[in-house]
C-alpha positions in Angstrom: 0.1 0.0 0.0 1.4 3.9 -1.1 1.5 6.8 1.1 -1.7 8.0 -0.9 -3.4 5.0 -0.4 -2.6 5.3 3.4 -3.8 8.6 3.8 -7.1 7.8 3.2 -7.8 4.5 4.5 -6.8 7.2 7.6 -9.0 9.4 5.9 -11.6 7.0 5.6 -11.2 5.8 9.4 -11.3 9.6 11.1 -14.7 10.0 9.4 -16.5 6.7 10.4 -15.1 7.8 13.4 -16.5 11.5 13.2 -20.1 10.4 12.4 -20.0 7.6 15.4 -19.3 11.2 17.4 -22.1 12.9 16.0 -24.4 10.0 16.1 -23.8 9.3 19.9 -23.3 13.4 20.9 -27.3 13.4 18.8 -29.2 10.1 20.4 -28.1 12.0 24.2 -29.3 15.0 23.0 -32.6 13.3 22.0 -32.2 11.3 25.8 -32.1 14.6 27.9 -34.8 16.3 25.8 -36.9 13.2 26.3 -36.6 12.4 30.1 -37.5 16.3 30.4 -40.1 16.8 28.1 -41.6 13.9 29.8 -41.1 14.3 33.7 -41.6 17.9 33.1 -44.6 16.2 31.6 -46.5 14.9 34.0 -45.7 17.6 36.2 -48.0 19.3 34.7 -50.8 16.8 34.0 -50.8 16.6 37.3 -50.7 20.4 38.5 -53.8 20.3 36.1 -55.3 18.5 37.9 -55.1 19.8 41.5 -55.7 22.9 40.1 -59.3 21.7 38.3 -60.2 20.7 41.6 -63.6 21.9 43.0 -62.3 25.1 45.9 -63.7 22.9 48.9 -62.2 20.3 47.8 -58.2 22.3 47.5 -59.4 24.0 51.1 -59.9 20.3 52.7 -56.2 19.1 54.9 -55.8 16.4 52.4 -56.0 18.8 49.5 -53.9 21.7 50.9 -51.3 18.8 51.3 -51.5 17.7 48.3 -50.9 20.9 46.5 -48.3 21.4 48.9 -47.1 17.8 47.3 -47.1 18.9 44.3 -44.9 22.6 44.4 -41.8 20.6 46.5 -41.5 18.3 43.4 -42.2 21.1 40.8 -39.6 23.9 43.2 -36.6 21.0 43.9 -37.0 19.2 40.1 -36.0 22.5 38.3 -32.2 22.1 39.3 -33.3 18.7 37.9 -34.8 19.5 34.6 -31.8 22.4 34.6 -29.3 19.3 34.1 -31.6 17.6 31.0 -30.7 21.0 29.2 -27.1 21.0 29.9 -26.9 18.0 29.0 -25.4 16.6 31.9 -27.2 13.3 33.2 -25.2 10.4 33.0 -25.7 7.9 30.6 -27.5 4.8 32.8 -29.3 7.5 35.1 -30.9 8.7 31.4 -31.3 5.0 30.2 -33.2 3.7 33.0 -35.3 7.3 33.2 -35.8 6.1 30.1 -36.8 2.8 30.8 -39.7 4.0 33.1 -40.8 6.2 31.3 -41.5 3.0 28.6 -42.8 0.3 31.2 -45.2 3.0 33.0 -46.6 4.2 29.0 -47.3 -0.4 29.2 -49.2 0.2 32.5 -46.0 -2.5 33.9 -45.4 -0.5 37.6 -44.0 -3.6 39.4 -40.8 -3.0 36.2 -41.6 0.3 36.2 -40.0 0.3 40.1 -37.4 -2.1 40.1 -35.6 0.0 37.3 -36.2 2.9 40.1 -34.3 0.2 42.2 -31.5 0.4 40.2 -31.6 4.1 40.0 -30.4 4.1 43.7 -29.7 0.7 44.7 -28.3 -0.9 41.7 -25.6 -0.8 39.7 -26.5 2.7 37.9 -25.1 5.1 41.0 -25.4 9.0 40.2 -22.2 10.4 42.3 -22.6 14.8 41.4 -18.7 14.3 40.6 -19.8 12.6 37.7 -22.3 14.0 36.1 -19.7 16.1 33.8 -20.4 14.2 30.9 -18.9 15.3 27.4 -19.5 13.7 23.1 -18.7 9.9 24.0 -21.3 8.2 25.8 -19.0 5.9 27.1 -16.7 7.8 28.3 -14.2 6.1 30.8 -15.9 9.0 34.1 -19.4 7.0 32.9 -18.0 3.6 32.8 -16.7 4.2 36.7 -20.0 5.1 37.4 -21.5 2.3 36.3 -19.6 0.1 37.9 -20.3 1.6 41.0 -23.1 -0.1 43.4 -25.9 1.4 45.4 -23.8 5.0 45.7 -27.0 7.3 44.5 -29.1 7.9 47.5 -25.9 9.0 49.5 -25.7 12.3 48.2 -28.8 14.5 49.8 -29.0 16.0 45.6 -29.7 12.9 44.2 -31.5 11.6 46.6 -33.9 14.2 46.7 -34.1 14.4 43.0 -34.7 10.3 42.5 -37.6 11.1 45.4 -39.7 13.8 43.7 -39.2 11.4 40.4 -40.6 8.3 42.9 -43.3 11.2 43.5 -44.6 11.7 39.7 -44.4 7.6 39.5 -46.9 7.5 42.4 -49.0 10.1 40.6 -48.7 8.4 37.5 -49.9 5.7 38.7 -53.0 6.7 40.9 -53.9 8.2 37.3 -53.5 5.7 35.3 -53.6 2.0 37.1 -51.3 -0.4 35.1 -51.6 -4.2 34.2 -48.9 -4.8 36.1 -49.8 -3.1 39.3 -46.6 -1.8 41.1 -47.9 -3.1 44.9 -45.6 -1.4 46.0 -44.9 2.3 44.6 -47.5 3.7 46.8 -46.6 4.6 50.7 -46.7 2.9 53.5 -47.6 -0.5 51.2 -43.5 -1.0 49.4 -41.6 -2.3 52.6 -42.4 -6.2 52.2 -42.7 -6.0 48.1 -39.3 -3.5 47.7 -37.0 -5.6 50.1 -38.2 -8.8 47.5 -37.6 -6.2 44.3 -34.0 -5.6 46.5 -33.2 -9.1 46.8 -33.5 -9.8 43.0 -31.4 -7.5 41.7 -28.7 -7.9 44.0 -28.8 -11.5 43.1 -28.8 -10.9 39.3 
């Protein structure tokens, strides 16, 4: 192979690598936009439902508490949605949040809750220090993040974001009961079921 042919091969390889990089960047942007659109949409649905209640219900203790909870979720997730805009959600977290979306839309809330546990205590931990992501989807930082086990809940900011996502999951199930109910998403009903799921995840 002469020098011209070698140079041509090198240019072809560079072009292919550039195409892959561009495709990865586009996918990353689509994922962030889809996450922001879906969970922000759930939040709006919840707020609209609360706004449509009769005045008497709004003023009741239960009604005031529901309004307070929805507002708390909205205020807290502002930071999360900013991370989506800045494209700073790690790959594994994006993958699982989109999986939760798909599972809830299919009505399989039990699997959605299992995926949620994977984020919070499984192998998709989200240390804040590894939040920055570049063009490459599977960078060394993200591989470190992926291999971490059960550290997401150790960071207060992350824990709060995930707790707010859980409340949106609760709302979604209460609004649109699925073909496979969670049996454990709703408060005060999840200790046994979540423990079983957790043991299953750790064994897998």
